[in-house]
N, C-alpha and C positions, 0 to 999 in steps of 0.2 A: 231882301228877296230870298226867302227860305224855301219857297215852293219850287220843287223840281218836277217838271212834267216829263215822264218817261215815254219815249216814242220808239216803237219797234218797226223800223223800215223793212225788215225781212219777212214780215207776214205775207203768206202766200195763200191763194185760193185753191180749192181742191181741183179745179179745172180752169185753164186760162180762158179769157174772153178774147175772141178773134175779131179784129176790126179790119175794115176795108177803107183805106184812105186813097181814093183815086182808083184808076184802072189797074195799076200794077202793084201798088203798095199794100201789103198785108202786114198786120202787126198783132202780136200776142201780148195781152196784158195779164200779168201773173198775180197781182195783188193790189192792195189799196195805194201803195206808194207809186207803182206804175200808173195806176188809174189817175192819180193826181197830176202826174206829168202830162198825160193825155188831156185831162180836163183844163189844165193851164193853157195848153196850146189848142184849144177847142176851135175847129174850123166852121162851126155853125153858130147860130144865134144862141146866146146864153140865157136860157129861160129858167123857169121855176125848177124843173127837173135837174138841170145842170147845177144850180146853186145847192140843191138838196144833196146831189151826189158828191159835190166837193165837201160839204159839211160832214156827211156820213163817212166818207173815206178818211178825212182827218180824224174824226172821232174813233174810227177803227184802229188807226195807228197808235192811239193813246190807250186803247183797251176799253173805251166807253161803249163801243158798238161791236158786235160780232163781225168778223170779216165777211161772212156769208150775207149779212144785211147790206154791207157796202157793195158787194158784188152784184146783188140783186138790183140795187138802185142804179149802179153804173150800167148794167145791161139795159135797164129800162131807158136810161138817158141815151144810150147808143142806138137802141131800137127807134126811139122817137126821132133821132137825127139821121137815121138811115146809114149808120156807120157799122152796124153789126154784120160780120161777114159770114158767119156760120149758121145754117138753118137749124143745127142741133140746139142752138141757144133758144130758138123759138119753140122747138119741140119740148125742151126741158121745162119751159115756162107754161106749157100747155096751150100755146096759141096756134 
């Protein structure tokens, strides 16, 4: 076993993704490692977008995918599930 996979759990996004979990619970996700924690404890149905977001966040931690790509897919997954808290996320995506 000579292959070592380097993982950078400290990668951060340029801006956090703000989530709404219930009426009073707000959460900020700052990078792909945080996103994987949220995706692991996903409160909604785990569909195609969810599986893709998990894969891309993992690949981002190993440097295969830019963090911005992981963020974009994570935001899309949160939007699809109604967990995105901030309207600025919608505006940033041009929706």
